[in-house]
C-alpha positions in Angstrom: 19.1 -54.6 11.4 16.7 -54.1 8.5 15.9 -50.5 7.5 12.8 -49.0 9.2 9.7 -49.1 7.0 7.1 -46.5 8.0 4.4 -47.9 5.8 2.8 -50.5 8.1 2.8 -48.1 11.1 1.5 -45.0 9.2 -1.2 -46.5 7.1 -3.4 -46.6 10.2 -2.1 -43.5 11.9 -3.9 -40.3 11.1 -2.6 -36.8 11.8 -5.4 -36.4 14.4 -4.1 -39.4 16.3 -0.5 -38.1 16.5 -1.2 -35.3 19.0 2.1 -33.6 19.7 4.1 -36.8 19.9 7.4 -36.3 18.0 8.0 -40.0 17.1 4.5 -40.3 15.7 5.0 -37.2 13.5 8.4 -38.4 12.3 6.8 -41.6 11.1 3.7 -40.0 9.7 5.7 -37.4 7.7 8.0 -40.1 6.4 5.0 -42.0 5.1 3.1 -38.9 3.8 6.2 -37.6 1.9 6.4 -40.8 -0.1 2.6 -41.1 -0.5 2.2 -37.5 -1.8 5.2 -37.6 -4.2 7.5 -35.2 -2.4 11.2 -36.1 -2.6 13.2 -33.3 -1.0 12.7 -34.0 2.7 10.5 -32.4 5.4 10.6 -30.3 8.6 7.7 -29.5 10.7 9.6 -27.5 13.3 12.7 -25.4 12.7 13.5 -25.6 16.4 13.6 -28.3 19.2 10.4 -30.1 19.9 10.5 -29.1 23.6 9.6 -25.5 22.7 6.0 -26.7 22.2 5.8 -26.7 26.1 7.6 -23.4 26.7 7.2 -20.9 23.8 4.6 -18.1 23.9 5.4 -16.9 20.4 4.9 -18.8 17.1 6.6 -17.9 13.9 4.7 -19.8 11.2 6.0 -20.1 7.6 4.6 -21.7 4.6 6.9 -24.6 3.9 10.6 -25.3 3.8 12.2 -23.9 0.6 15.0 -25.3 -1.4 17.8 -26.9 0.7 21.1 -25.0 0.0 23.0 -27.7 1.8 21.7 -30.5 -0.4 21.2 -32.7 2.7 17.5 -33.2 2.1 16.9 -33.7 5.8 13.8 -35.6 7.0 13.2 -34.5 10.5 10.0 -33.6 12.5 12.0 -31.0 14.4 15.6 -29.6 14.6 16.9 -30.7 17.9 20.2 -28.8 17.4 18.5 -25.5 17.9 16.8 -23.0 15.6 17.6 -24.1 12.1 18.1 -20.5 10.9 20.8 -20.1 13.5 22.6 -23.4 13.5 22.9 -24.2 9.7 25.6 -22.3 8.0 23.7 -22.2 4.7 20.6 -21.0 6.5 22.4 -18.3 8.5 23.5 -16.8 5.2 20.1 -16.9 3.6 17.9 -13.9 3.4 15.1 -15.4 5.5 17.5 -16.3 8.3 18.8 -12.8 8.5 15.2 -11.4 8.4 14.2 -13.9 11.1 16.9 -12.7 13.4 16.1 -9.0 12.8 12.4 -9.8 13.3 13.0 -11.5 16.7 15.1 -8.5 17.8 12.2 -6.2 16.6 9.6 -7.9 18.8 12.0 -8.4 21.7 12.3 -12.2 21.6 15.3 -14.5 21.9 15.2 -16.3 18.5 16.0 -19.6 20.3 12.8 -19.3 22.4 10.4 -18.8 19.5 8.4 -21.8 18.2 9.3 -21.8 14.5 7.4 -24.1 12.2 5.8 -24.7 8.9 2.2 -24.9 7.6 3.2 -27.6 5.1 6.2 -29.6 6.3 7.4 -30.9 2.9 10.3 -29.2 1.2 9.9 -27.8 -2.3 12.0 -25.4 -4.5 8.9 -23.2 -4.9 5.3 -23.2 -3.8 2.8 -24.7 -6.2 -0.7 -24.1 -5.0 -2.4 -26.9 -6.9 0.1 -29.4 -5.6 0.8 -28.1 -2.1 -2.4 -26.6 -0.7 -4.0 -30.0 -0.2 -1.0 -30.9 2.1 -2.0 -28.1 4.5 -4.4 -30.6 6.0 -1.5 -32.8 7.2 -0.1 -30.5 9.9 -3.4 -28.7 10.7 -4.3 -31.1 13.6 -0.8 -30.6 15.0 -1.1 -26.9 15.1 -4.6 -27.2 16.5 -3.3 -29.2 19.4 -0.4 -26.8 20.0 -2.7 -23.8 20.1 -5.3 -25.6 22.3 -2.6 -26.0 25.0 -3.0 -22.2 25.6 0.7 -21.3 25.8 1.0 -19.5 22.5 -0.1 -15.9 22.8 1.2 -14.4 19.5 1.2 -16.0 16.1 3.2 -14.4 13.3 2.1 -15.7 9.9 4.5 -15.5 6.9 2.3 -14.8 3.9 -1.4 -14.9 3.1 -1.8 -18.7 2.8 -0.5 -19.1 6.3 -2.6 -16.2 7.6 -5.8 -17.6 6.0 -5.2 -21.1 7.5 -4.3 -19.7 10.9 -7.4 -17.4 11.1 -9.6 -20.4 10.2 -7.9 -22.5 12.8 -8.2 -19.9 15.6 -11.5 -18.3 14.7 -9.7 -14.9 15.0 -11.4 -11.7 13.9 -9.7 -8.8 12.1 -9.0 -5.8 14.3 -6.3 -3.7 12.5 -5.2 -3.4 8.9 -2.4 -1.1 7.8 -0.5 -0.6 4.5 2.8 -2.5 4.4 4.4 0.3 2.4 5.2 -2.3 -0.2 2.9 -1.9 -3.3 -0.7 -2.4 -2.4 0.0 -5.1 0.3 -1.2 -4.9 3.9 -0.3 -6.1 7.4 -3.2 -7.3 9.6 -3.8 -8.1 13.2 -6.5 -10.4 14.5 -7.9 -11.1 17.9 -8.3 -14.8 18.7 -9.9 -16.7 21.5 -8.3 -16.2 24.9 -6.6 -13.0 23.9 -4.4 -14.7 21.3 -3.1 -12.3 18.7 -2.6 -13.3 15.1 -0.5 -11.2 12.8 -0.6 -11.5 9.0 2.7 -10.4 7.6 4.4 -10.4 4.3 6.6 -13.5 3.7 10.0 -12.3 4.8 11.8 -14.6 2.3 10.2 -12.6 -0.6 9.6 -9.2 1.0 12.7 -8.3 3.1 11.0 -5.8 5.3 14.0 -5.3 7.5 16.4 -3.2 5.5 13.6 -1.3 3.9 13.3 1.8 6.0 9.6 2.5 5.4 8.4 -0.9 6.5 9.3 -1.3 10.2 7.0 1.5 11.3 4.1 -0.3 9.6 5.0 -3.5 11.4 5.2 -1.6 14.7 1.7 -0.1 14.5 -0.4 -3.3 14.7 2.0 -4.9 17.2 1.8 -1.9 19.5 5.5 -1.4 19.8 7.8 1.4 19.0 9.8 1.1 15.7 13.5 1.8 15.7 14.0 3.6 12.4 
């Protein structure tokens, strides 16, 4: 059987037309990775696709970083479970440990959180000039996910994700507190339909769990009690 060629299918398929169909996104991302010059794989969701229909919490990161396994996987979603929990290399990475502690902090099973990326294409580091234009690829996907009305809380990793999510949801700023990390802040926004958006520091760079003065600052805008 000849190898699958995504080009004829994807040339006429726009992100807006994909909806939340996994097969469509698999094909489109395969096409867009090649078109945009990315070479290290992609991942839109770090969890099974079915969580789109069940999760009430979204953990949204910027893009997949360097792949310690060297597998360069090209998948729309990780059907094995949450990537941070099932991949040995990920489980031992700082962001994976921070993710597990974060889920415990907010009282959520890490396997039940919709975990995804703003830009699906994997890079060793973020290059704004190269990568910001690719935000437009997954924006229609996240718009459709949020329009379904199941997601009640969105946790944004870093300012780029926060800015894009606020624009997508039309949320307004309600709380801003110091992060107790330099001059950085943590913000809470109120979106339509009582959706809450939280602008956090990116946990792969700022390891807030393990820094004693940070959890209380996270707890305040979330309205929970910090365990210090």
